[in-house]
C-alpha positions in Angstrom: 16.3 38.9 44.6 14.7 42.3 44.8 14.8 42.1 48.6 18.5 41.2 48.5 19.2 44.1 46.2 17.3 46.5 48.5 19.3 45.3 51.5 22.7 45.2 49.8 22.1 48.2 47.6 24.5 50.5 49.6 27.1 47.8 49.4 26.7 47.5 45.7 27.4 51.2 45.4 30.4 51.1 47.7 32.0 48.0 46.0 31.4 49.3 42.5 32.7 52.8 43.4 36.0 51.3 44.8 36.4 49.2 41.7 35.8 52.1 39.4 38.3 54.3 41.3 41.0 51.7 41.0 40.1 51.1 37.4 40.7 54.7 36.6 44.1 54.5 38.3 45.2 51.3 36.5 43.9 52.7 33.2 46.8 55.1 33.2 49.1 52.1 32.8 47.0 49.5 31.0 44.3 49.5 28.4 41.0 50.5 30.2 39.2 47.5 28.6 41.9 45.0 29.5 41.7 42.3 32.1 44.8 43.7 33.8 43.0 47.0 34.6 39.8 45.3 35.9 41.6 42.3 37.5 44.0 44.5 39.5 41.0 46.7 40.5 39.4 43.6 42.1 42.7 42.7 43.8 43.0 46.2 45.2 39.4 46.0 46.5 40.5 42.9 48.5 43.5 44.7 49.9 41.3 47.7 51.0 38.8 45.4 52.7 41.5 43.3 54.4 43.3 46.3 55.7 40.0 47.5 57.2 39.6 44.1 58.8 43.0 44.0 60.6 41.6 45.1 64.0 39.1 42.3 63.7 41.8 39.8 62.7 43.8 40.8 65.9 40.7 40.1 68.0 40.3 36.8 66.1 43.9 35.7 67.1 43.3 36.6 70.7 39.9 34.9 70.8 41.4 31.7 69.3 44.2 31.6 71.9 41.7 32.2 74.7 39.5 29.4 73.4 42.5 27.1 73.2 43.5 28.0 76.8 39.9 27.3 78.0 39.5 23.9 76.4 40.6 21.9 79.4 38.2 23.8 81.7 35.4 23.5 79.1 35.9 19.8 78.9 35.8 19.5 82.6 32.4 21.3 82.7 31.1 19.1 80.0 32.1 15.9 81.9 30.7 17.3 85.2 27.3 18.3 83.8 27.0 15.8 81.0 23.5 14.9 82.1 22.3 18.5 82.7 22.4 20.5 79.5 21.0 23.6 81.0 23.5 23.7 83.9 26.3 23.0 81.4 25.3 26.0 79.2 25.1 28.2 82.3 28.5 27.2 83.5 29.9 27.7 80.0 28.5 31.3 79.8 29.8 31.9 83.3 33.3 30.8 82.2 33.2 33.0 79.1 32.1 36.0 81.2 34.9 35.4 83.8 37.6 35.2 81.2 36.2 37.8 78.8 36.1 35.4 75.9 33.6 35.5 73.0 33.3 32.3 71.0 32.2 34.2 68.0 35.2 36.5 67.9 37.2 33.9 65.9 34.6 34.2 63.2 34.4 38.0 63.1 36.7 38.5 60.0 34.8 36.0 58.0 31.4 37.4 59.1 32.5 41.0 58.4 33.9 40.0 55.0 30.8 38.1 53.9 28.6 41.1 53.0 31.4 42.4 50.7 31.9 39.0 49.2 28.1 38.7 48.5 28.0 42.3 47.1 31.0 41.6 44.8 29.3 38.4 43.6 26.1 40.2 42.8 28.0 43.1 41.1 29.9 40.7 38.8 26.7 38.7 38.3 24.9 41.8 37.1 27.9 42.7 34.9 27.7 39.2 33.3 24.0 39.8 32.7 24.8 43.2 31.1 22.9 45.1 33.9 23.9 48.4 35.4 24.9 48.2 39.0 25.9 50.8 41.6 27.9 53.6 40.0 28.7 51.5 36.9 26.8 52.6 33.8 26.4 50.9 30.5 29.9 51.8 29.2 31.8 50.5 32.3 29.6 47.4 32.5 30.4 46.5 28.9 34.1 47.2 29.4 34.3 44.9 32.5 32.1 42.3 30.9 34.5 41.8 28.0 37.7 42.1 30.0 39.6 38.8 30.0 42.2 37.3 32.4 44.4 34.8 30.6 41.7 34.4 28.0 38.8 34.0 30.4 36.3 36.9 30.7 35.8 38.2 34.3 32.1 37.5 34.1 32.3 33.8 33.0 32.0 30.7 35.1 33.2 27.1 34.8 29.6 25.9 34.3 28.7 28.5 31.6 27.6 27.1 28.2 29.8 27.4 25.1 27.3 29.8 23.5 27.5 32.3 26.5 31.3 32.1 26.5 31.5 32.6 22.7 29.2 35.6 23.0 32.0 37.2 25.2 34.6 36.4 22.6 36.3 33.6 24.4 36.5 29.8 24.1 35.0 27.3 26.6 38.4 25.5 26.9 40.2 28.7 28.0 37.5 29.5 30.5 37.6 26.1 32.1 41.3 25.8 32.2 41.7 29.2 33.9 38.8 28.5 36.4 40.1 25.0 37.3 43.6 26.4 37.9 42.2 29.2 40.1 40.0 26.8 42.0 42.9 24.5 42.7 45.1 27.5 43.9 42.2 28.7 46.0 41.7 25.4 47.7 45.4 24.7 48.1 46.0 28.1 49.7 43.1 27.5 52.1 44.5 24.1 53.0 48.0 25.4 53.6 46.7 28.3 55.7 44.9 25.9 58.0 47.7 23.4 58.1 50.2 26.1 59.0 48.0 27.1 61.9 47.7 23.4 63.1 51.3 22.4 62.8 53.1 25.6 63.9 50.8 27.7 66.1 48.9 25.2 68.3 50.1 24.0 71.7 50.4 20.3 70.9 50.9 19.3 74.6 47.2 19.8 75.3 44.8 17.6 73.4 41.4 19.2 73.1 38.3 18.9 71.0 39.1 22.3 69.6 42.2 20.8 67.9 40.1 18.0 66.3 37.7 20.6 65.0 40.5 22.6 63.5 42.0 19.5 61.9 38.6 18.6 60.4 38.2 22.1 59.0 41.7 21.8 57.3 40.2 19.2 55.0 36.6 20.4 54.8 37.2 24.0 53.7 39.2 23.2 50.6 36.5 20.8 49.5 33.8 23.4 50.0 35.8 25.9 47.9 36.3 23.4 45.2 32.6 22.5 45.0 31.3 26.0 45.1 34.1 27.5 43.0 32.7 26.0 39.8 29.8 28.4 40.1 31.9 31.5 40.9 32.6 34.1 38.1 36.3 34.5 37.3 36.2 37.9 39.0 35.0 36.3 42.3 37.7 33.6 42.0 40.3 36.4 41.7 38.8 38.1 44.8 38.8 34.8 46.8 42.2 33.7 45.8 43.6 37.1 46.7 42.0 37.1 50.1 43.3 33.6 50.8 46.9 34.7 49.9 46.5 37.7 52.1 45.3 35.5 55.0 48.2 33.2 54.5 50.8 36.0 54.5 49.2 37.7 57.5 49.0 34.5 59.5 52.6 33.7 58.7 53.7 37.2 60.0 51.6 36.7 63.2 53.0 33.3 63.9 56.6 34.5 63.4 56.2 37.6 65.5 53.8 36.4 68.2 53.4 32.6 68.3 51.2 30.7 70.7 53.1 29.6 73.8 53.9 25.9 73.7 53.6 25.7 69.9 56.4 24.7 67.5 56.7 28.2 66.2 57.1 29.5 69.8 59.9 27.0 70.5 61.7 28.0 67.3 61.4 31.7 68.2 62.8 31.0 71.7 65.8 29.2 70.2 66.5 32.1 67.8 66.3 34.6 70.7 68.5 32.4 72.8 71.1 32.2 70.0 71.1 36.0 69.7 71.5 36.4 73.4 68.2 38.2 73.7 66.5 35.6 75.9 67.3 35.5 79.6 67.2 32.0 81.1 67.1 30.7 84.6 70.8 30.2 85.9 69.9 26.7 87.4 68.5 25.7 84.0 71.6 26.9 82.2 73.9 25.0 84.6 71.8 21.8 84.1 72.1 22.2 80.3 75.9 22.7 80.6 76.3 19.6 82.7 74.3 17.5 80.3 76.4 18.8 77.3 79.7 18.1 79.2 78.6 14.6 80.0 77.8 14.0 76.4 81.1 15.4 75.3 83.1 13.2 77.7 81.2 10.0 76.9 83.3 7.7 74.7 81.8 5.2 72.4 83.4 1.7 72.5 85.8 1.1 69.7 84.9 -1.4 67.0 87.0 -4.6 67.2 88.1 -6.9 64.4 87.3 -10.6 64.3 90.8 -11.6 65.4 90.6 -9.2 68.4 87.2 -10.5 69.4 88.5 -14.1 69.3 91.6 -13.2 71.3 89.4 -11.4 73.9 87.1 -14.4 74.1 90.1 -16.8 74.6 91.5 -14.6 77.3 88.1 -14.4 79.1 87.9 -18.2 78.9 91.4 -18.7 80.3 90.6 -16.2 83.2 87.4 -18.2 83.9 89.3 -21.5 84.0 92.0 -20.0 86.3 89.4 -18.6 88.6 87.7 -22.0 88.8 91.0 -23.8 89.5 91.8 -21.3 92.2 88.4 -21.8 93.7 88.8 -25.6 93.9 92.2 -25.3 95.6 90.7 -22.9 98.1 87.9 -25.4 98.9 90.4 -28.3 99.4 92.5 -26.3 101.7 89.5 -25.4 103.7 88.4 -29.0 104.1 91.9 -30.0 105.2 92.0 -27.4 107.8 88.6 -28.4 109.1 89.6 -32.2 109.7 90.4 -33.3 113.3 93.9 -34.6 112.5 94.7 -31.2 111.2 93.7 -29.6 114.5 96.4 -29.8 117.2 95.4 -30.5 120.8 91.9 -31.7 119.8 90.9 -35.3 120.8 89.2 -37.5 118.4 85.5 -38.1 119.0 84.5 -41.4 120.9 82.5 -44.0 119.2 79.1 -44.7 120.6 79.3 -47.1 123.7 83.0 -46.6 124.2 84.1 -45.8 127.8 86.3 -43.0 128.7 89.9 -44.2 129.2 89.3 -47.5 127.5 91.2 -46.5 124.5 94.6 -48.0 124.6 97.5 -45.8 124.8 100.0 -46.0 122.0 102.8 -45.1 124.4 104.8 -47.9 125.9 104.1 -48.5 129.6 106.7 -47.9 132.2 107.8 -50.7 134.4 
């Protein structure tokens, strides 16, 4: 622990100084020992850190999109060199270099925020143990230690004993109710943030392993928050819930303004721009759409018939079929009659086998 304190000592000072400055500001409105003054100071600390991380967040968005675009090529490399791990790694690094993509860029905001999170955790842990930390002396530590948010002191945890909670002037029931609600909100906000990314800002026309990983994280992260959240002080839960809500709002803004091409959000944005006349389309595509819409408009649906009408139609169809059949039979008989020898003028009847020519008696009377 001494090694961690030595390494993170400057961060303890920075975090505690920021909290104290905001505490002085909010003490002008609220009681300086109230949970509102200290809780809002922690929220303000989150906002300051997240504003500082906006450039890294932009890099994260770009890196994530580049990784999505590279997934088909990465999969092809894996399939081509599946029996040669070294060559596969070399080709992957070559691909990253050619495209200017860094796989770790998507993790930069989390990695950059982690030291502040750890420093805040240690600051609140020291406050809970009634220890001076950073620029916070005995008086400020005592004030922050006893400040309560909805009846739960900032320094308490879900797993704290009843004696420790009572020593801070609170009840174990209040602490556990508040911490459970905050843990659920923290997990739900994390789940919705990841779900929003998967359903609205991912090109669903390309199925890649990256999408499966993101889908898995959508369920894994909330569980991790729920498991570890029971050991977080209330102040850390305030910090993490605030940063989750900031991430959700920031991501919503990015998706609306600059969605990933091919995603649902991109299609919705294109439709809005098209409706406002701000999107120029290909004339051939416009004509095709007009022709399809005209065909749909001119297409008439068959009218629904009553039972009597259906029976009349069936009877008429049956009569027409009988008439057609009778006409066909008459035509066949006429054809047979026309093909018979007696019906053909000037044509002699065929001789029987063995009959001589001219042996047939004439039916005309002989002249004497």
